[in-house]
N, C-alpha and C positions, 0 to 999 in steps of 0.2 A: 156351653155346648147346647143347652136347651134353647138359648136365644138364637143360635145359629140354625137349629132345626125349625124353630117357630117363624123365623124371618129369613127365608132363603135368599132374597136379594141382598141382605146385609152380609150373609156368608159369602156370596159371590163377590161382593164389593171388597171384602176383607182378604180375599184370596191372594192378591199380590203382596200382602203384608206377612204372609206365612213364614218366609225365611227370616226377616228381622225379628218377628215375634217369637221365633224359636231361638235365635242366637242371643238375644238380649237376656232372657232369663238364665241361659246357660253361662253366659259371661258373668252375670251378677252372682250366680251360685259359686263359680270358681273364685270370684273376688271374696266371697263371704266365708268359704270353707276354711277350716283351721288346718293349714297345710303342715303343721307340726306332726300330725299323725303320719304323714308320709315318711318323716325321718324316724319316727318310732318303729314303724313296721319295716323300714329298710334294714333294721338289725335282725329281723326274723322274716325273711322274704318268702319262705316256703309256703306259708298259708296263702299269701297274696297270689303267688304263682299258681297254686292249685286252684284257687277261686277263679283266676283269670282264664286258665286253660278250660275250666269247666264252663264258664259263661260264654266264651268266644269260640270254643271248639267242640266240646262234648255235647253241650245242650242243643245246638243246632243240628248236630249229627243225629242225636236221639229223635228230635222232632222230624227230621227228614225220614228216618226209618218208620216212624209212626204214620206219617201222612202217606207213605208208599203203600201201607197196608190198609188204609181207610179210603173208601170211595168218596173223595171230596172233589168239588169243582177245582180245576187246575189253578185258577187265580187264587183261590182261598188257600190251597196247599202251598203255593209259592209265598203268599203273605205270611203264613205261619212260620215257615222256615226262615224267611228274611227277618222277621221279628225276633225269633229265637237267637239269631246270629248277632243281634245288636247288643250294645252295652246297656247297663241299667240306667234308668233315669236318675238324675241327681236327687230327686225327691226321696229316694230310698234312704239317704243319709239322715234327712230330717225325720222321716217316719221312724227310723231306728232309734233316734234320740228320744222321740216322744213316747214310744211304747217300751223302752228299756232294752232294746237289742244292742248289738255291738256297733254303735255309730262310728267309732274310729275305724273299724274294719270296713264299714260301708263307704266311708269317705275315700279311703285309700283305693279300694277296688273300683269304685266309680271313676276316679281320676285315671287310674291305670288303664282300665278297659276302654274308657272313652278315647284316650290318646292312641290306643292300639287299634281300635275298631276300623278306621279307614284302611288299614292294611289287611285285616283278617276277614271282614265281612264280604268285600267283593270277591276275594278268593274262595271263600266258603260257598257263597251263593251262586256265583257265575261259573266257577271253574270246577271245584270239587263236587258240588251238587248238581251242576249242569242246569240250573234254572234258566228258563227262557224269558229273560227280561230284555227288552229292546234297548240296550245300552251297552257299550263296550266296557271291558274290564278296566282299561286305563282311565276312561272318562268317569266311570263310577267311582274309582279310587280317588281321582283328582277332586271330584265334587265333595266327597266325604272329607277329604283332607282339609279343604279350605273351610268347610262348615265346622269342623272340629278345631282347626288350627287358629282361626280368627278369635274365638273366645279365649283360648289358652294364651295367645299372644297379647291380646288386650288386657287380660287379667294380670299377666306377669308384669307388663309395662306399668299398668295402673298401680299395682301394689308397690312398685319401686318408686314411681314418681309422686304418687299421692301420699303414700305412707299408710301403714296399718291403723294408726291412731285416728287419722282423719276419716278413713273408710269406716271405722267402728262408730265414729260420731255421726256419720251419715247413713247408718244402717237402715233406719226407717224409710227415708226417701228412696234408697236403693231397692228395698223390698217392695215399696209402692210401685216403682217402675216395673219390677219383675211381675207383680200381680197384674198390672194393666196389660203387659205384654202377653201374659198367659191367657187373659180373657180374650184378647184379639186372636191369639192362636187357636183357642177353643172354638171361637165363632168361625174362623176361616176354614178350619179343618172339616167343618160340617157341610161345606159347599157340595151340593148335589145329592146329599143323603136324603133330604126330605122328598125330593122328586123320586128317588129310587124306592123309598118306603111306600109311596103311592102306587108306583108302577110294578114293583117286585117285592111285595111285603114279605113273602116267604124267604127270599134271599137275604133280605136285611135282618130278619129275625134269626135266621140260621147263622149269619155272620156274627151277630151280637152274641149268640149262644156259644159260638166257637171262641170268641174273644174271652168270655168269662171262663170257659172250660180250660182253654190253654193257659191262661194266667194261673188258675188254681192248680192245674196239673204240673206246671213248671215249678211253682212254689213248693209243692209237695215233693217233687222229684229232687230239687236242689236241697231241700231240708233233709231228706232221707240219705242223700249221697254224702252229706257231711255230718250226720248225726253223731258219729263217734267223737267229734270235736266238742260236743256239748250242745244243749238245746239252744242256747243264746246265739252262738256263732252259726249253728246250722240254720236256724230260722232267719238270721240275717242274710245268709247266702241264698236261702230259699226265696226271701222277699226280692232280692236282686234278680234272681233267675226268672221270676214271673213278671216283673215290672220293667219293661224295656223301652228304650228310646226309639219308638217307631217314627216319631215326627222327623227326625234327622234323615231317616231313610227316604221318607216321602219327599222331603225337600230336595234330596240328592237325585232322586229319580225324575223329579220335575214332571214333564208331560209324557215321559216314557212309560209310566206305570199304567197297567190296566185299571179301569175304574173300580173293579171288585177288590183289587189290592188296596187302592186308596180307601175304599169303604171299610175294610178291615182295620187299617191303621187309624181311621177316624173313630170307629166304634170301639176300638181297643183302648181308647182313652178312658172310657166309662169304668171298666173294672179297675184301672189304675187309680182312679180317684175314689172309688167306692169301697173296694175290698180292704184296703188298709184300715179304714174305720170299722168295718164289720169284723175284721179279724183281730183288732187290737186287744180285746179281752183274752183271746187265745194266746197271743204273744206274751202278755203280762203274766198270765197264769203259768206259762212254761218257764218264764224267767224267775218267778217267785219259787216255783218248785225246785229250780236249780240252785236257788239261794244266792243269786248274783244281783247286785244293785244296778241302777241305771247309770248312764254316763252324764246325767244332768249335773 
């Protein structure tokens, strides 16, 4: 991301690679996830259903109510609601495993919400919330469907044709491809941000502050909403509530999004990469106090 900010021509040149750079890591994440957790939680679907409704329905509605009462620029308000209506990033499962949260729950919820998001997000953002984004409901839904459908289809076919053992033997090359793709994505998503920082520094700083504040606020809200389930599960759902897949919305909107929406989605990557590391001691402390071991 810093490379993209420091070398604007490189970010501009990488812009056409934004979609493949987003789809490749998502596909590899679905290849590498332990899907046995899906079958484990299928026997107790209530928690997954509650988390799914919270993430795809309640959370964006709460965000919409908040932005209605706060004097924000219209594009920033739209970006906040769009982001809140998205599914969690697959990184949440990895972070949960590292810091001792419920990684199995994170895997299941990420997969379920990602699969459902093409149906729920357009309806929430364009119909129920009446956001003024210059793209039709059917077009938005279709773009999200293929962006989510391609990784799922490729992952399912590859797991059957290649086999889980061969995929496991090639885990490091797959991870290397994912990392390279994420670097390209991080550079590409910074396109235009440097120029905006010089021309409108206050707007950029305000957007960055909103990105950090919304991430933390959503994490806190999700944690409190599920606190009765125990700290470990509540913090897992809180982590997913704040760290959302804004990149897929950006690619789906393509050239139809206002630049200030694009700017929020770009700068919103910073708290997603930084906050899990900063909050890791808090997560581990809460898990230790609850007396639950990690999933490692």
